[in-house]
C-alpha positions in Angstrom: -13.0 18.2 9.8 -14.2 16.8 13.4 -11.6 14.9 14.8 -12.1 11.8 16.4 -12.0 11.1 20.0 -9.2 9.0 21.7 -11.2 7.2 24.7 -10.0 6.8 28.5 -9.6 3.7 30.1 -13.2 2.8 31.2 -13.6 4.0 34.9 -10.4 5.4 35.4 -10.5 8.9 33.6 -10.6 11.0 37.3 -8.4 8.7 38.9 -5.7 9.1 36.0 -3.1 11.5 38.1 -0.3 11.6 34.9 -0.6 11.3 31.4 2.8 10.0 29.7 2.8 10.1 25.8 5.0 8.3 23.2 6.5 10.4 21.0 7.6 9.7 17.2 4.5 8.0 15.5 2.1 9.3 18.1 2.5 12.8 18.8 4.9 13.6 15.6 5.1 11.9 12.7 8.5 12.0 10.1 7.9 13.0 6.9 10.9 11.0 5.8 9.1 8.0 6.2 12.4 5.3 7.2 15.3 6.1 8.8 17.2 5.1 5.4 14.7 7.7 4.0 16.1 10.4 6.0 19.3 9.5 5.6 19.2 9.8 1.9 17.9 12.5 2.5 20.3 13.5 5.2 23.0 12.9 2.7 22.0 15.1 -0.1 22.1 18.2 2.4 25.5 17.0 3.6 26.4 17.0 -0.1 25.5 20.2 -0.5 27.1 22.3 2.1 30.2 20.5 1.6 30.2 17.7 4.5 30.1 14.6 2.3 32.5 14.9 -0.2 31.6 11.4 -1.9 28.7 11.2 -4.6 27.5 7.5 -3.0 24.8 8.4 -0.9 24.0 4.7 -0.2 27.5 4.6 1.2 26.7 7.4 3.6 23.6 5.3 4.7 25.9 2.5 5.8 28.1 4.6 7.6 25.5 6.0 9.8 24.2 2.9 11.0 27.6 1.4 11.3 28.3 4.9 13.8 25.3 4.2 15.3 25.9 0.8 16.1 29.1 1.7 17.3 28.2 4.0 19.9 25.6 1.3 21.3 28.4 -1.4 21.5 30.8 1.0 23.2 28.0 2.5 25.6 27.1 -1.7 26.4 30.9 -2.6 27.0 30.8 0.3 29.3 27.4 0.9 31.2 25.7 -1.9 30.4 23.1 -1.1 28.0 22.5 0.4 24.7 21.1 4.1 24.6 23.5 6.6 23.3 23.2 10.1 22.2 23.3 11.7 18.9 26.4 13.3 19.8 27.9 10.1 21.1 26.8 8.3 17.5 28.9 11.5 15.5 31.8 10.8 17.6 32.3 7.9 15.6 32.4 9.5 12.2 35.4 8.8 10.6 35.6 12.3 9.5 35.9 15.7 11.4 32.7 16.5 9.8 31.0 14.6 12.3 30.0 17.5 14.9 28.6 19.9 11.6 26.8 16.8 10.5 25.1 16.1 13.7 24.2 19.7 13.7 22.5 19.3 10.4 20.6 15.9 11.4 18.9 17.4 14.5 17.8 20.5 12.0 16.2 18.1 9.2 14.9 16.2 12.0 13.3 19.1 13.5 12.0 20.3 9.7 10.9 17.0 8.8 8.3 16.8 11.8 4.7 17.3 11.6 1.9 17.2 14.6 -0.7 14.4 15.0 -3.7 17.0 15.3 -5.7 13.9 17.1 -3.2 13.1 19.7 -2.2 16.6 20.5 -5.9 18.0 21.0 -5.8 14.8 23.6 -2.7 15.8 25.0 -4.0 19.5 25.4 -7.9 18.1 26.7 -5.4 16.0 29.4 -3.1 19.1 30.6 -6.5 21.7 31.0 -8.3 18.9 33.1 -5.3 19.5 35.7 -3.8 16.2 34.9 0.9 16.3 34.6 1.8 15.5 31.3 5.4 13.6 30.3 6.8 13.0 27.4 8.5 9.3 26.9 10.7 8.2 23.9 13.0 5.9 23.0 15.3 8.1 21.2 18.9 9.4 20.3 17.9 13.0 19.9 17.8 15.3 22.7 15.1 15.9 24.7 15.1 20.4 24.1 14.3 19.3 20.5 11.3 17.5 21.1 10.3 20.2 23.7 10.9 22.5 21.6 8.8 21.4 18.9 5.7 20.4 21.1 5.7 24.0 22.1 5.5 25.4 18.9 2.4 23.5 19.0 0.7 24.6 21.9 2.7 27.5 23.7 0.7 27.6 27.0 1.3 23.7 27.5 3.8 22.9 30.6 5.3 19.5 30.3 6.0 18.0 33.9 8.7 15.1 32.7 10.8 14.5 29.4 12.3 11.5 29.0 14.3 9.8 26.2 16.2 6.9 26.1 19.5 8.5 24.9 19.7 10.9 28.4 18.1 8.6 30.4 20.6 5.4 29.7 17.4 2.8 29.7 14.2 2.1 27.2 10.3 1.7 27.1 11.9 -1.7 25.8 14.0 -2.7 28.5 11.1 -1.3 31.2 13.9 0.8 32.1 12.4 4.2 30.9 8.9 3.7 33.0 11.0 2.7 35.9 12.1 6.1 35.8 8.9 7.9 35.0 7.4 6.1 38.2 10.3 7.4 40.3 10.6 10.9 38.7 7.3 12.1 38.5 6.6 10.5 42.3 3.3 8.9 40.7 2.3 6.2 41.8 2.3 3.3 38.3 -1.3 2.7 39.1 -1.8 6.5 38.6 -0.3 7.0 35.5 -1.5 6.2 31.8 0.5 6.0 29.2 0.0 6.4 25.7 1.8 5.0 22.6 1.7 3.2 19.6 3.7 0.2 19.5 1.7 -2.7 21.1 5.4 -4.1 22.7 7.0 -1.1 24.1 4.1 0.8 24.6 1.7 -1.8 25.8 3.1 -5.1 27.2 6.0 -3.1 28.9 4.0 -0.7 30.5 1.6 -3.0 31.6 4.6 -5.3 33.2 5.8 -1.7 35.1 2.0 -1.8 36.8 1.5 1.2 34.6 -2.4 1.8 32.6 -1.5 1.7 28.9 -3.8 2.6 25.7 -2.1 1.9 22.6 -2.9 3.0 19.3 -1.0 1.0 16.6 -1.4 1.3 13.3 -3.3 -2.1 11.5 -0.7 -4.6 10.7 -1.5 -4.5 6.9 -0.1 -0.5 7.0 2.9 -2.0 8.4 3.2 -4.9 6.1 3.0 -2.8 3.0 5.0 -0.3 4.0 7.8 -2.8 4.7 7.5 -4.3 1.1 7.4 -0.6 -0.5 10.4 0.2 0.8 12.0 -3.2 0.4 11.1 -2.3 -3.7 12.8 1.0 -3.1 12.1 4.8 -1.6 8.5 6.2 -1.1 8.0 9.9 -1.5 8.9 12.1 0.7 5.4 13.1 2.9 3.6 9.8 2.0 4.2 8.0 5.5 3.3 11.0 7.6 0.0 11.5 5.5 -1.0 7.6 5.9 0.0 7.6 9.7 -2.9 11.1 9.7 -5.4 9.3 7.9 -5.3 6.1 10.0 -5.5 8.5 13.3 -8.5 10.1 11.4 -10.8 7.4 10.5 -9.6 4.2 13.1 -12.7 2.7 12.5 -12.7 2.4 8.2 -13.4 -1.1 6.6 -10.2 -3.0 5.2 -11.4 -1.8 2.2 -11.4 2.2 2.6 -8.0 1.4 4.4 -6.8 -0.3 0.7 -7.7 2.7 -0.9 -7.1 5.3 1.5 -3.2 3.7 1.9 -2.6 2.3 -1.7 -4.6 4.2 -4.2 -4.8 7.9 -2.2 -0.8 8.5 -2.4 -0.8 7.3 -5.8 -3.9 9.6 -7.1 -2.8 12.7 -4.9 0.1 12.9 -6.7 -1.1 12.4 -10.0 -3.7 15.0 -9.6 -0.8 17.5 -8.8 1.2 16.7 -11.7 -2.2 17.2 -13.9 -2.7 20.2 -11.8 0.7 21.7 -12.4 1.8 20.8 -15.8 -1.5 22.2 -17.3 -1.1 24.9 -15.2 2.8 25.6 -16.8 1.2 24.7 -20.3 -1.2 27.4 -20.4 -4.0 24.5 -20.7 -7.5 25.8 -19.9 -9.3 22.8 -20.4 -8.7 19.1 -19.3 -11.1 16.2 -21.1 -11.1 13.3 -18.7 -12.0 10.2 -20.8 -14.1 7.8 -19.1 -14.2 5.7 -17.3 -11.5 6.4 -14.5 -12.0 9.9 -16.0 -14.7 10.8 -13.4 -12.5 10.1 -10.5 -9.9 12.0 -11.7 -12.2 14.8 -12.7 -13.5 15.1 -9.1 -10.3 14.9 -7.6 -9.2 18.1 -10.1 -12.6 19.9 -9.6 -11.9 19.4 -5.1 -8.5 21.4 -5.8 -10.6 24.5 -6.9 -8.4 25.7 -9.3 -9.7 29.0 -11.1 -9.5 29.3 -14.9 -9.8 25.4 -15.3 -12.6 23.4 -16.3 -12.5 19.9 -16.5 -14.6 18.3 -18.3 -15.8 14.0 -18.5 -15.7 12.4 -21.9 -18.1 9.0 -22.2 -16.1 7.3 -24.7 -14.1 4.0 -24.6 -12.7 1.7 -27.1 -15.9 0.2 -28.0 -17.5 3.2 -28.7 -14.3 4.7 -30.8 -11.8 2.4 -32.8 -14.4 0.8 -34.8 -15.8 4.2 -35.9 -12.4 5.5 -36.2 -11.3 2.8 -38.8 -14.7 2.4 -40.4 -14.0 -0.7 -41.3 -13.6 -4.4 -39.9 -10.9 -6.7 -41.7 -9.5 -10.1 -40.3 -6.6 -8.2 -38.7 -9.3 -6.1 -36.7 -11.0 -9.0 -35.6 -8.0 -10.7 -34.4 -6.9 -7.0 -32.4 -10.6 -7.5 -30.5 -10.0 -10.8 -30.2 -6.8 -9.7 -27.8 -9.5 -7.8 -25.8 -9.6 -9.3 -22.2 -13.5 -10.2 -21.7 -14.9 -8.9 -25.0 -17.6 -11.3 -26.3 -19.0 -12.2 -29.5 -22.3 -10.6 -27.9 -20.6 -7.2 -27.9 -18.5 -7.7 -31.3 -21.6 -8.1 -33.2 -23.4 -5.5 -31.8 -20.2 -2.9 -32.3 -20.3 -3.8 -36.1 -24.2 -2.8 -36.1 -25.6 -6.4 -36.8 -27.8 -9.2 -35.0 -26.9 -11.8 -33.4 -27.9 -14.6 -35.4 -30.1 -17.2 -33.2 -27.7 -20.3 -33.5 -24.9 -18.1 -32.2 -27.4 -17.2 -29.5 -25.5 -19.8 -27.5 -22.4 -18.6 -27.7 -23.2 -14.6 -27.1 -21.6 -14.4 -23.4 -18.2 -16.6 -25.1 -15.2 -13.8 -25.0 -13.5 -14.0 -28.9 -10.4 -14.9 -27.8 -12.0 -18.3 -27.1 -13.3 -18.4 -30.3 -9.8 -18.2 -32.3 -9.4 -20.9 -34.6 -12.8 -22.4 -34.1 -15.6 -23.2 -36.7 -17.7 -20.0 -35.5 -14.5 -18.2 -35.6 -14.8 -19.2 -39.3 -18.3 -18.1 -39.8 -17.8 -14.8 -37.7 -15.0 -14.0 -40.0 -17.4 -15.1 -43.3 -20.4 -12.8 -41.9 -18.2 -10.1 -41.5 -16.7 -10.0 -44.9 -20.5 -10.7 -46.4 -21.7 -7.8 -44.4 -19.3 -5.2 -44.8 -21.2 -2.5 -47.0 -23.6 -2.2 -44.0 -20.9 -2.1 -41.3 -19.0 0.5 -43.3 -22.3 2.8 -43.3 -23.2 2.1 -39.8 -19.7 2.4 -38.5 -19.6 5.9 -40.7 -23.0 6.8 -39.3 -21.6 6.4 -35.5 -18.1 8.1 -36.9 -20.0 11.1 -37.4 -22.3 10.8 -34.3 -19.2 10.5 -32.0 -17.4 13.3 -33.9 -20.6 15.5 -33.5 -20.4 14.7 -29.7 -16.5 15.6 -29.0 -17.1 18.7 -30.8 -20.4 19.8 -28.6 -18.7 18.8 -25.7 -15.8 21.5 -26.5 -12.9 19.6 -27.5 -10.6 21.7 -29.8 -7.5 21.6 -32.0 -5.5 24.7 -29.7 -2.8 24.4 -27.4 -5.1 24.9 -24.6 -6.6 21.9 -25.0 -5.3 18.4 -22.8 -6.8 15.2 -22.8 -6.0 12.5 -19.8 -6.6 9.0 -20.2 -5.4 6.4 -17.7 -3.3 4.0 -20.2 -1.8 2.0 -21.4 -1.3 2.1 -25.1 -2.4 4.9 -26.0 -5.3 3.2 -28.2 -8.0 5.8 -26.9 -5.8 8.9 -28.0 -4.8 7.2 -31.5 -8.7 6.3 -32.0 -9.1 10.1 -32.0 -6.6 11.6 -33.2 -7.8 9.4 -36.6 -11.4 11.0 -36.2 -10.5 14.5 -35.9 -7.4 17.1 -35.8 -5.4 17.2 -32.9 -2.2 18.5 -33.6 -1.6 21.1 -30.7 -3.7 19.7 -27.5 -1.5 17.6 -24.9 -2.2 14.5 -23.7 -1.6 12.9 -20.5 -1.6 9.1 -19.2 -0.8 7.4 -15.7 1.4 4.9 -17.2 2.2 3.6 -20.9 3.8 0.6 -22.4 6.1 0.5 -25.7 2.9 0.6 -28.0 2.2 4.3 -27.0 5.9 5.0 -28.3 3.9 5.3 -32.3 1.6 8.0 -30.8 4.2 10.0 -28.7 5.9 10.4 -31.8 3.3 12.5 -33.7 1.5 14.2 -30.6 2.3 15.9 -26.9 2.4 13.1 -25.2 2.9 13.5 -21.4 3.3 10.5 -18.9 3.0 10.1 -15.3 4.7 7.0 -14.6 8.1 6.8 -16.2 8.2 3.9 -19.0 9.9 0.8 -17.3 9.3 -2.9 -16.7 7.2 -1.7 -13.2 4.8 0.6 -15.8 4.3 -2.3 -17.8 3.7 -5.0 -15.0 0.1 -3.1 -14.2 -1.0 -3.6 -17.9 -0.9 -7.3 -17.4 -3.6 -6.7 -14.4 -5.8 -3.5 -15.6 -9.2 -4.9 -14.3 -7.9 -4.2 -10.7 -7.2 -0.7 -11.0 -10.0 0.1 -13.9 -12.8 -1.4 -12.0 -11.8 0.6 -8.8 -11.9 3.4 -10.5 -14.7 3.1 -12.8 -17.0 2.1 -9.7 -20.6 1.7 -10.9 -19.8 3.8 -14.1 -20.8 2.3 -17.3 -19.0 1.8 -20.4 -20.2 3.2 -24.0 -21.0 1.0 -27.1 -22.3 3.8 -29.1 -24.2 7.1 -29.7 -27.1 8.4 -31.0 -29.3 11.2 -31.7 -32.0 13.1 -30.0 -33.4 16.8 -30.8 -30.0 17.8 -31.9 -28.5 16.4 -28.9 -25.7 14.2 -29.2 -26.2 11.2 -26.0 -23.7 8.1 -25.5 -25.3 5.0 -25.4 -24.3 3.2 -22.2 -23.4 -0.2 -21.4 -26.3 -2.1 -19.4 -25.1 -2.4 -15.9 -24.4 -5.5 -14.0 -26.0 -6.3 -11.3 -23.8 -6.1 -8.4 -23.4 -8.4 -5.7 -23.9 -6.6 -2.2 -20.1 -6.8 -1.4 -19.0 -5.5 -4.7 -21.1 -2.3 -4.2 -20.0 -1.9 -0.7 -16.4 -2.3 -1.6 -16.6 0.0 -4.4 -18.2 2.5 -2.4 -15.8 2.2 0.6 -13.0 2.8 -2.2 -14.4 6.1 -3.4 -14.8 6.9 0.1 -11.0 6.1 1.0 -10.0 7.6 -2.1 -11.6 11.0 -1.2 -10.9 11.2 2.4 -6.9 10.6 2.1 -6.8 13.3 -0.9 -8.7 15.9 0.9 -7.0 15.4 4.3 -3.5 15.7 2.3 -4.9 18.6 1.1 -5.4 20.2 4.1 -2.3 19.0 6.0 0.2 21.5 3.9 2.2 19.0 2.8 3.0 19.7 -0.7 3.6 16.6 -3.1 6.9 16.6 -5.1 6.3 15.2 -8.7 9.7 15.5 -10.2 10.8 12.9 -12.4 12.5 10.8 -9.3 8.9 11.3 -6.8 7.1 10.1 -9.5 8.9 6.9 -10.2 8.6 6.5 -6.5 5.0 6.8 -5.8 4.8 4.2 -8.9 6.1 1.8 -6.7 2.7 1.8 -4.5 0.8 0.5 -7.2 3.3 -1.6 -8.6 3.7 -3.2 -5.2 -0.4 -4.1 -5.1 -0.5 -5.2 -8.4 2.8 -7.3 -8.3 2.8 -8.3 -4.8 -0.3 -8.2 -2.9 -0.9 -9.5 0.2 -3.7 -12.0 1.1 -5.4 -10.0 2.9 -5.4 -7.6 0.0 -6.7 -10.8 -2.5 -9.4 -11.4 -0.6 -10.9 -8.3 -0.2 -10.1 -7.0 -3.8 -10.8 -10.8 -5.7 -14.3 -10.3 -4.8 -14.5 -7.3 -7.5 -16.7 -8.5 -10.5 -15.4 -8.0 -13.8 -18.2 -7.3 -15.9 -17.4 -9.5 -19.8 -21.2 -8.4 -21.3 -24.6 -7.3 -20.8 -25.4 -8.5 -17.3 -22.6 -11.2 -17.2 -19.8 -11.0 -14.8 -17.3 -13.1 -13.2 -15.1 -12.6 -10.0 -11.4 -11.2 -10.3 -10.1 -14.1 -8.6 -11.9 -17.0 -8.9 -12.2 -19.3 -6.3 -11.6 -22.2 -9.0 -8.2 -20.5 -10.0 -7.2 -20.2 -6.2 -8.4 -24.3 -6.1 -5.8 -24.8 -9.3 -2.8 -23.3 -7.6 -2.8 -24.9 -4.7 -3.0 -28.5 -6.9 -0.2 -27.4 -9.1 2.3 -26.1 -6.6 3.2 -26.3 -3.1 5.0 -23.2 -2.3 4.0 -19.4 -3.7 7.5 -19.0 -5.3 7.5 -21.7 -7.4 4.0 -20.3 -8.9 5.3 -17.1 -8.9 8.0 -18.1 -11.5 5.6 -19.6 -13.6 3.5 -16.7 -14.1 6.7 -15.0 -14.5 7.7 -17.3 -17.4 4.2 -16.9 -19.2 4.2 -20.4 -18.6 0.6 -21.4 -16.8 -1.4 -24.0 -17.3 -4.8 -22.8 -18.8 -6.8 -23.5 -15.6 -4.6 -21.5 -13.9 -4.7 -18.1 -16.1 -7.0 -15.0 -14.8 -7.5 -12.1 -14.3 -5.0 -11.2 -11.6 -2.8 -13.9 -11.0 -0.5 -13.0 -8.9 -3.6 -12.3 -6.2 -4.8 -15.6 -7.1 -1.4 -16.5 -5.6 -1.7 -14.4 -2.6 -4.7 -16.1 -1.8 -3.6 -19.5 -2.4 -0.1 -19.0 -0.4 -1.4 -16.4 2.8 1.8 -14.8 4.3 4.4 -15.5 1.4 4.3 -12.3 -0.5 7.3 -11.3 0.7 9.1 -14.5 -0.2 8.7 -14.0 -3.7 10.4 -12.0 -6.8 12.4 -8.8 -5.6 10.7 -8.8 -2.6 12.5 -12.3 -1.7 15.6 -11.4 -2.7 15.9 -9.1 0.3 13.9 -11.0 3.1 13.3 -9.6 6.3 11.8 -10.7 9.2 8.3 -11.0 7.9 9.1 -14.2 5.9 9.2 -16.1 8.9 5.4 -16.7 9.6 4.8 -18.1 6.1 7.9 -20.0 6.6 7.2 -21.1 9.9 3.5 -21.8 9.2 4.6 -23.9 6.1 6.6 -26.0 8.4 4.2 -26.4 10.6 1.7 -28.0 8.9 4.5 -30.1 7.0 4.7 -32.0 10.0 1.4 -31.9 10.6 1.6 -29.6 13.8 -1.8 -28.3 14.8 -1.1 -27.1 18.5 2.4 -25.3 19.8 3.4 -22.7 21.9 5.0 -19.9 20.4 8.4 -18.5 21.4 8.4 -14.6 21.1 6.4 -11.5 22.2 7.6 -8.9 20.2 6.3 -7.8 16.9 7.4 -10.5 14.6 5.7 -13.1 17.7 2.4 -11.1 17.0 2.8 -11.9 13.0 3.2 -15.4 13.8 0.2 -15.3 16.2 -2.3 -14.1 14.0 -0.9 -16.2 10.9 -1.4 -19.3 12.7 -4.2 -19.1 14.2 -5.8 -17.9 10.8 -4.9 -20.7 9.5 -6.6 -23.0 12.0 -3.4 -24.0 14.6 -3.8 -23.7 18.2 -1.6 -21.7 20.4 -1.7 -22.5 24.1 1.0 -19.7 25.7 3.8 -17.2 24.0 7.2 -17.6 25.8 9.8 -14.4 26.0 12.3 -13.6 28.7 10.7 -10.3 29.4 8.5 -12.1 31.4 10.7 -12.6 34.3 10.5 -8.6 34.7 6.4 -8.8 34.6 3.2 -10.4 33.7 1.9 -9.3 30.3 -0.3 -10.7 27.4 0.0 -11.1 23.9 -3.1 -11.0 21.7 -5.3 -12.1 24.6 -1.9 -14.8 25.6 -0.4 -14.9 28.8 3.3 -14.2 28.0 5.9 -16.5 30.6 9.1 -17.9 30.7 10.4 -20.6 29.2 10.7 -22.9 32.0 6.8 -21.8 32.7 6.0 -23.0 29.4 7.5 -26.8 30.8 6.1 -26.6 33.9 2.8 -26.1 32.0 3.5 -28.9 29.8 4.3 -27.3 26.6 6.8 -29.8 24.2 6.2 -27.6 21.3 7.6 -24.7 20.5 7.3 -22.4 17.0 10.3 -20.1 17.3 9.4 -16.4 16.5 12.6 -15.2 15.6 14.7 -15.0 12.4 18.1 -13.2 14.1 18.0 -15.5 17.1 16.5 -18.8 16.2 19.2 -20.8 16.3 20.0 -19.2 19.9 16.4 -20.0 20.9 16.9 -23.9 19.7 19.7 -24.3 21.2 18.2 -22.7 24.6 15.7 -25.5 24.2 17.1 -28.3 23.2 20.2 -28.0 25.8 18.6 -26.9 28.7 15.4 -29.0 28.5 17.0 -32.1 26.5 14.9 -34.6 29.0 11.8 -33.8 27.6 11.9 -34.3 24.2 10.9 -31.0 23.1 9.9 -30.3 19.3 11.4 -27.1 17.6 10.1 -25.2 14.9 12.0 -22.3 13.0 11.5 -20.7 9.8 14.2 -23.1 8.8 12.5 -25.9 9.5 12.4 -28.9 12.1 15.2 -29.0 14.3 15.6 -32.7 15.4 16.9 -33.2 18.8 20.8 -33.2 19.8 21.7 -36.2 21.2 24.7 -35.3 23.5 27.5 -37.3 23.4 
């Protein structure tokens, strides 16, 4: 695989004498993901070695964070800065095991690092061209540890300078580490290029110090989705590193490919590994993957190159298997068919081998669910009863054709055979078991609902996603994953014989819009590129119960708590209803109805949970419709809202500005949260004139093209309306504006609402 090449800032390559690299998330990726994930891993290891005597690993995480906070407070009181070393952190540990834990944490850190091949190649190029190389990191770990790891990747590399904030007593965040870099290297700021991933510490503060910078920041989408995932539960070991590696390898991919790679990529990577390992352990030599999602799984398993393991795709669907398995159509069966989402009158008549009467033609594309209780429904029941002999004869012939097709494909009743289906109620497996004896084969599904329990009592059913409320939630919006994984593949409706060979009859493909076809192509490309990169990385995924439960959260988060950008992108997917007829996954009429019925996303979400939506609001993916109707509000909903973080500031601030009819404002806060606020306000038509931050006093820099200035300068520019992009310091900022500049009668709005002027007594 050819690695992408980072561009030198235009016209600067020959003038640059020193290249400075950020370390973590630039040169080095952590497999553990968030610090809390790493601390939980540390607690497990410490317990095994006897350094942690309790069984409350979350308690360990709290103590580890408390020890760091205590160390930073003590350092600030003594030296006026908050930068500490790992040894200083563990000097606050409440037991004699602190020194041993300090050593163990350093060892586990080193063991959990993986190199970024794109950045390391760039570093090597700079070194071979005779430029000085420095590493600059805001970190409490020792510089020797970082140097030893980099040396294992490039033994010939000579590092001219390695600066870490804990040892230097200053940071990139406060700008002091860049000043130290200039002083210790003896190189002018104008001749230094700094490369990192953080727009604030590696971009703004480098610029403020007069240093050239190249910021390769992960997209806002990546930061938001990983934030929400970690609020829902821990993510499997190695997933964060794999995602970051993919983003560096494919920086110019489309948004649809990003969704595919970052969400479905890790999920399917774990799924196919689980399938391959379980099949090998059970002595399975042939796996039959049921169409339609089976084509994706088949291709991914084939890419793993497993000798002696044959993967086949079975062209079968509920339409082509249920009625032939039952051999009769009773009123109960018709009611069962009416519960299929999008199943039309035309399809029903076609599946029982009849011709659609002329007087029903106008209702051909009507969903069966919409006919229940109508006069036409009564006519359908009567027709099926009158034609029961014709129907039974047709279904009997289809049954024999389907059985012959399965036998010709090699499906046998033996222990070396297994079948896989996406999920969730085992209806496809139930149909197959009615058609032919299948007591010995294993059956695999991605996720299952309570309906699958009856089947699992009679057969060997294994489920990738543990059966819980998160797995059940996926069954409420199945079209999303089914359409994406199906791609352009058709469903099957029947079978016919030709020259002694049985062929499946496919449902005619609907005419795809250009955007739909592009999205599906991007999706397929993203999945395959991620899985291929993951397999080459050397990271072997864990597939035990807890890891599978964790990886299930990735797909659960998308379906249950989609971002507005995801909903807009995926909402254009076409849901096939019948031959040539489709509907958008998220219709504009449904989004408009949500806006009319509700003023807040959490109210709409509550009604979705309680199943009390009006008929005009019921769509294929209600959570996606809410995300479109109320941009940026995902973090306010359900479980996410109960553990709300800084990401709630932007949507609440937007709502408060709109409620006050404010369309022009200054934004106070130039950090990562300020960038989120700025982006959302601009997307929703609110003009932002300038950004305010105290760090502007140390040097000039910008945020997304806008100048960052001090509060005093903002007032001198005539600014009188201020949107506060902060949660922790919101009250402090509001108080500063209102007390220092009360004579200007400023309007200050935060995520809490409009703050009126406080009149001093």
